[in-house]
N, C-alpha and C positions, 0 to 999 in steps of 0.2 A: 181773485182766483190765480193759479199755476195751472201752466201745463204739466204734461207728464214727465217732462225729460226727465227726471229724478229716477221714477220707477223703470227697472229695465224691461224693454219690450218682452221678452221671454216671459215674463210674469203676467204684463199686461194682457197679454195674447192668451194665456192660459183663462186667466179670471173672465176675459171675454167671451171664451167658448163656453165656460161653467153658465156666466151668468144671461148669455144668449139664448139658453134653454127655457128660462124660468119665465112663465107668463109675467106679462105687463112691466119687466124690469126694462130698464135704461139707466147706461153710461151718462154721466157729465161730470165737469171739471168739479174739483172742490177746493177749497182755498190752499189746500196743498195737495198733489194726488189726483185720484181720482176717487169718485162715490158712486156707487150703483143705489137706484131705488126702483121702490114701486110705488106708485101715485107720488107723493111727495115725501114720503118716510124713505130715508135713507138703512139699508140692511147690510153694508159692507162698504169700507173704506179702505184704500191701499196708497201708502204713500211710503218715500223714503225719507228717513231720517235726517238731518245735516250736523254740523259740529256743535249746536247746541243740544243735540239728543233728542229723547221725549219725555212728554211728561208721564207716559204710564210706565217705563220700563228704562232703568238705569243700562243704557248700551256707551261700551268704550268706543265704538266705532259706528260709522254710518250703516244705517239697517232697513231692509225693507218692511214694512210693517203693514198687517191687515188686522182690522177690526171689524168685529161683525154681532150682530146680536146672536145670542143664544138661547136656547129651551131652558126654561127653569130648571130642569132632569139634569142637565148638562153642562148650565153655568157654574157653578159652584164648583165641578169636578175639572173642567177646563182651565178655569181660574186659579184652582189650588195643585193643577198638575203640575206646574213649573215649566222651562224652556222646552217647548219653543213657546208657550202659552203665557199668556199674563192678564192681569186685570186693568179693562180699560173704563173710564168713569164719564163718556159722553151720553150715556144711556144708563138705566138701571140693571140691563140684560146685555150689556156688551162687555165682550173679551177682545183678547187681542191675540198675533197670532206673527212668530216671526216667521218669514219667507226667505231661504238658502238653500243651498243645493241639497240639502236633505229633505226638503218639503216635500209630504206625501199627497198628490194633488188628487189624488181619489177621496182621500180624507177631506182635502180642503173643499171638493165638489158635495161630499158628504155635509159638512159644516154650513156651505152656503147655501145648499136647498134648505136645510132646518133653519135659518137665519130669516128666511122669508115668511114662516109662519108665524114669527114673533117680532113682526115690526113694532110692536107697541105691546107694555106690559098686558098681560089680561085684565088687569082693574080696571085700565083704560080704554078699552074696547068699546069702540062705538060702530054702527052700521057702516 
């Protein structure tokens, strides 16, 4: 597991405020960067790419990436919207977003709030 050294403190701080308002959400180090979970299910992951880049998106330079779960109605729209969004495949309902100086943090808050409602695909939900 890594620490958050690669993720700028300003981005982490904003995400902590957003996720801190969500019932049962908690933060923990991930294999790279940070992830936020409810119970044992990840709904948000943020990290900074290195010189190897990302498996999800072709980037020339290191970037801050946020991957999150999206409701079915938004999944396709976000995945096909183009920058700053991209499709991530760590889950069937996961998309990603590049975080940069142009990031709309109100939109991020809305996306993160929606992400907790779809921690699992509807077909596999149980008690």
